[in-house]
C-alpha positions in Angstrom: -1.6 7.6 11.9 -4.2 5.4 10.2 -6.5 6.6 7.4 -9.6 4.7 6.6 -11.2 5.0 3.1 -14.8 4.0 2.5 -15.1 4.2 -1.3 -18.1 5.8 -2.9 -17.0 4.8 -6.3 -14.5 2.3 -7.8 -10.8 2.8 -8.2 -9.6 3.1 -11.7 -7.5 0.1 -12.6 -6.2 -1.2 -9.2 -6.2 -0.1 -5.6 -3.6 2.7 -5.1 -0.3 1.7 -3.7 2.3 3.6 -1.7 3.9 5.4 -4.7 0.5 6.6 -6.0 -0.6 7.7 -2.5 2.6 9.6 -1.8 2.3 11.4 -5.2 -1.3 12.3 -4.5 -0.4 13.7 -1.0 2.4 15.8 -2.5 0.2 17.2 -5.3 -2.4 18.1 -2.6 0.2 19.9 -0.5 1.3 21.9 -3.6 -2.3 22.9 -4.2 -3.0 23.9 -0.6 0.3 25.4 0.4 2.2 26.2 -2.8 5.0 24.8 -4.8 7.8 26.2 -2.6 6.3 24.4 0.5 6.3 21.1 -1.4 9.9 21.5 -2.7 11.1 22.3 0.8 9.4 19.2 2.1 10.8 16.9 -0.6 14.3 18.3 0.0 14.1 16.9 3.6 14.0 13.4 2.2 17.6 12.1 2.3 19.3 8.8 2.7 19.0 8.9 6.5 15.9 11.0 6.9 12.2 10.9 5.8 9.7 13.3 7.3 6.9 10.8 6.7 6.5 7.4 5.1 3.3 6.0 3.7 2.1 2.4 3.3 0.0 1.0 0.5 -3.8 0.6 0.7 -5.0 -2.6 2.4 -8.5 -3.9 3.1 -10.6 -3.8 6.3 -13.9 -5.4 7.1 -16.4 -3.7 9.4 -19.2 -5.7 10.9 -22.4 -3.6 10.6 -23.9 -4.8 13.8 -21.0 -4.0 16.1 -19.0 -1.5 13.9 -15.9 -3.5 14.7 -13.2 -3.2 12.1 -10.9 -6.1 11.3 -7.7 -5.0 9.5 -5.8 -7.1 7.0 -2.2 -6.8 6.0 -0.1 -8.3 3.1 0.9 -11.9 3.7 4.6 -11.9 4.6 6.8 -14.0 2.3 8.4 -16.9 4.2 11.0 -19.6 3.6 9.3 -22.1 1.3 8.7 -25.5 2.9 9.6 -28.2 0.5 8.7 -31.9 0.7 6.0 -31.4 3.3 3.8 -34.5 3.8 0.1 -34.1 4.2 -2.0 -36.4 6.4 -5.3 -35.8 4.5 -6.7 -34.2 1.3 -8.3 -31.5 3.4 -4.8 -30.5 4.8 -3.5 -30.4 1.3 -6.4 -28.1 0.1 -5.9 -25.8 3.1 -2.2 -25.5 2.3 -3.0 -24.5 -1.3 -5.5 -21.9 -0.1 -2.9 -20.4 2.3 -0.3 -20.3 -0.5 -2.7 -18.3 -2.6 -3.8 -16.0 0.2 -2.9 -12.3 -0.4 -3.6 -11.1 3.1 -3.5 -12.0 6.8 -5.6 -10.6 9.6 -4.2 -8.2 12.2 -4.0 -11.1 14.7 -2.0 -13.3 12.3 0.2 -10.4 11.3 1.0 -9.7 15.0 2.1 -13.4 15.3 4.7 -12.7 12.6 5.9 -9.7 14.5 6.3 -11.4 17.9 7.7 -14.6 16.4 4.8 -16.9 17.4 3.5 -17.6 13.9 5.0 -21.1 13.7 3.5 -22.2 17.0 0.1 -20.8 16.2 -0.1 -21.5 12.4 -1.9 -24.8 12.8 -4.9 -23.0 14.4 -5.2 -20.4 11.6 -7.6 -20.9 8.7 -8.1 -19.5 5.2 -11.1 -17.6 4.1 -11.8 -14.9 1.4 -8.2 -15.0 0.2 -6.8 -14.3 3.7 -5.4 -16.2 6.7 -7.1 -15.5 10.0 -7.8 -17.0 13.4 -10.8 -19.3 14.1 -12.4 -16.5 16.2 -12.1 -14.1 13.3 -13.5 -16.7 10.9 -16.5 -17.1 13.2 -17.0 -13.4 13.4 -16.7 -12.9 9.7 -18.8 -15.9 8.7 -20.1 -15.5 5.2 -17.4 -13.1 4.0 -16.4 -14.2 0.6 -14.0 -11.4 -0.5 -12.8 -7.9 0.1 -13.2 -6.3 -3.4 -14.3 -6.9 -6.9 -11.9 -6.6 -9.9 -13.7 -6.2 -13.2 -13.9 -4.0 -16.3 -15.9 -1.0 -17.4 -16.6 0.1 -21.0 -15.3 3.6 -21.8 -14.9 5.6 -25.0 -12.8 8.4 -26.3 -14.6 11.3 -27.9 -13.4 13.9 -30.4 -14.2 17.2 -28.6 -14.5 19.0 -32.0 -16.9 16.7 -33.7 -18.3 14.8 -30.7 -17.7 11.6 -32.6 -16.8 8.4 -30.7 -13.3 7.5 -31.9 -12.6 4.4 -29.8 -14.3 2.1 -27.4 -12.1 0.3 -24.9 -12.4 -1.5 -21.6 -10.6 -0.3 -18.4 -10.0 -2.4 -15.3 -11.7 -1.1 -12.1 -11.7 -2.2 -8.5 -14.7 -1.8 -6.2 -15.5 -2.8 -2.6 -17.6 -5.9 -1.9 -20.4 -5.0 0.5 -22.5 -7.8 1.9 -25.5 -8.0 4.1 -23.6 -8.1 7.4 -20.3 -6.5 6.4 -19.0 -3.3 4.9 -15.5 -3.4 3.4 -13.1 -0.5 2.8 -9.4 0.3 2.7 -6.9 1.9 4.9 -3.3 3.1 4.8 -0.7 4.0 7.5 1.4 7.1 7.8 4.5 7.1 9.9 5.9 10.5 10.9 9.4 11.1 11.9 9.6 12.1 15.6 11.8 15.1 14.7 9.7 16.3 11.9 8.1 19.8 11.9 5.1 19.9 14.3 3.1 21.5 11.5 3.6 18.6 9.2 0.8 16.4 10.6 -1.9 19.1 10.2 -0.7 19.7 6.6 -0.9 16.0 5.9 -4.3 15.7 7.3 -5.4 18.7 5.2 -3.9 17.1 2.1 -5.9 13.9 2.8 -9.1 15.9 3.3 -8.4 17.6 0.0 -8.1 14.1 -1.6 -11.4 13.1 0.0 -13.1 15.6 -2.2 -10.9 15.2 -5.3 -10.5 11.4 -5.2 -7.6 8.9 -4.8 -5.9 7.3 -7.8 -6.3 7.8 -11.5 -9.3 9.2 -13.4 -10.6 11.0 -10.3 -11.8 13.8 -12.6 -14.4 11.5 -14.0 -15.6 10.1 -10.7 -13.2 7.3 -9.8 -11.6 6.9 -6.4 -13.9 9.1 -4.4 -14.0 8.0 -0.7 -15.2 9.0 2.7 -12.2 9.5 4.9 -11.7 8.8 8.6 -8.3 9.8 10.2 -7.1 8.4 13.5 -3.8 9.4 15.1 -3.1 5.9 16.6 -1.1 3.2 14.8 -2.5 -0.3 15.2 0.9 -2.0 14.6 4.0 -1.5 16.7 7.6 -2.5 16.0 8.9 -5.5 17.9 11.5 -4.2 20.5 14.1 -6.9 19.8 13.6 -7.1 16.1 15.8 -9.2 13.7 13.8 -8.8 10.5 11.6 -6.3 8.7 8.3 -6.7 6.8 7.4 -4.1 4.2 3.9 -2.6 4.0 4.7 -0.6 0.9 6.6 -0.8 -2.3 10.3 -0.4 -1.9 12.8 0.8 -4.5 16.2 -0.3 -3.1 18.9 2.3 -2.8 22.6 1.5 -3.5 23.1 0.8 0.3 20.1 -1.5 0.2 21.4 -3.4 -2.8 24.7 -4.0 -1.2 23.2 -5.1 2.1 20.6 -7.4 0.5 23.3 -9.0 -1.7 25.2 -9.8 1.5 22.1 -11.4 3.0 20.4 -12.9 0.0 19.8 -16.2 1.8 17.7 -14.4 4.4 15.8 -12.1 2.0 12.4 -13.1 0.6 10.8 -10.6 -1.7 9.0 -10.3 -5.0 10.1 -7.8 -7.6 7.6 -5.8 -9.6 8.0 -3.4 -12.5 6.3 -0.1 -11.9 5.5 2.4 -14.7 2.8 4.9 -15.6 2.0 8.5 -16.1 2.2 11.5 -13.9 -1.2 12.9 -13.0 -1.9 15.4 -15.8 -4.4 17.4 -13.7 -1.6 19.3 -12.0 0.8 19.7 -14.9 1.1 23.1 -16.6 2.8 23.5 -20.0 3.9 19.9 -19.9 2.6 17.2 -22.1 1.6 13.8 -20.8 4.6 12.5 -18.8 5.7 8.9 -18.6 7.4 8.1 -15.3 10.7 6.2 -15.4 10.2 2.4 -15.1 11.4 1.2 -11.7 11.8 -2.2 -10.2 10.4 -2.4 -6.6 10.0 -5.0 -3.9 6.3 -5.6 -3.3 4.4 -5.4 0.0 5.1 -8.3 2.3 8.8 -8.6 1.4 11.0 -9.8 4.4 14.7 -9.1 5.0 17.0 -8.7 8.0 17.5 -5.5 9.9 20.6 -3.5 9.0 21.7 -2.7 12.5 19.8 0.5 13.6 19.2 1.9 10.2 15.8 3.6 10.0 15.3 4.3 6.3 15.1 1.7 3.6 14.4 2.3 0.0 14.7 5.7 -1.6 12.8 8.7 -3.0 13.8 8.3 -6.6 14.7 11.6 -8.3 15.6 12.0 -12.0 19.1 13.2 -12.6 18.1 15.3 -15.7 15.5 17.9 -15.8 12.5 17.5 -18.2 12.3 21.3 -18.3 13.8 24.0 -16.0 13.0 23.0 -12.4 11.0 19.9 -13.4 12.2 16.5 -12.3 10.1 13.5 -11.7 10.2 12.0 -8.2 8.8 8.6 -7.3 8.3 7.2 -3.8 10.2 4.0 -3.2 10.6 4.5 0.6 9.8 1.3 2.5 7.2 1.4 5.3 8.7 -1.3 7.4 7.5 -3.1 10.6 10.2 -4.7 12.8 9.6 -8.3 13.7 11.2 -11.1 15.7 11.0 -13.1 12.5 10.2 -16.7 11.7 
């Protein structure tokens, strides 16, 4: 399943990622179907089972004339090439641009999956912070970015005296629409083949709820509101004879993952990131503002070998101690992986 978001307002701070999206969907299920339904669903997530896995948000570009969408994925991390000699200053500049690129187009990402990236890489080009084919560059001529990261002035107000107590600046991320292009975001949902047949309609209902409420933080003051389009197809398929995996989400390694990656550290290329923040206070009752536990996660685009036929990587983190009776923080660290032939 693929979900397209066409933002009507900026996202507070940064574009929501897989842990934030998972939490938002779970809160929406609680609102729509009740707490018991949500708890039963979360209990189905085990070390070898996950009813659904969600990716992070990534950009797409839609050409207004043809309505064709070009999807972009996180740039997979590869073995660094040391000591490469460049034949010209232009080649050196292009190599620097590729190193800084955050995304790759769907065509380039497919070449990672089927193992043809090395053979085709010389024909790829960099534009707007992404690596793409020459045909895509010609089609997206004039595109100079996917989104804008800036700040907005906000203030805190004493609700008793109406006095402004503090002025501060908060980061925001908004889409970059140009004359010929409309940009937006999408995320992928992967459902387990053996999951309840009613799960997909519930997930779609939860996403429709978030369409009205907003995605990400500060949605109660207008941030993260988006027009949603849901399609049941998945644009990316696993390679049938895979040797490696590419993550399209954050991944909090389980004990099994840590042991496996330690045994294959020479073949693992990932970037670690510390994740922390608050639970969304809109849904909390009789609970003060709650800090989530600080977790270290592999970022999107991390690459590591397949562990035989194992399907689930990462874990749904659950606190061992209750904050109050029946209240334990859970954080999504399940990896949305795509199997590839590898390079």
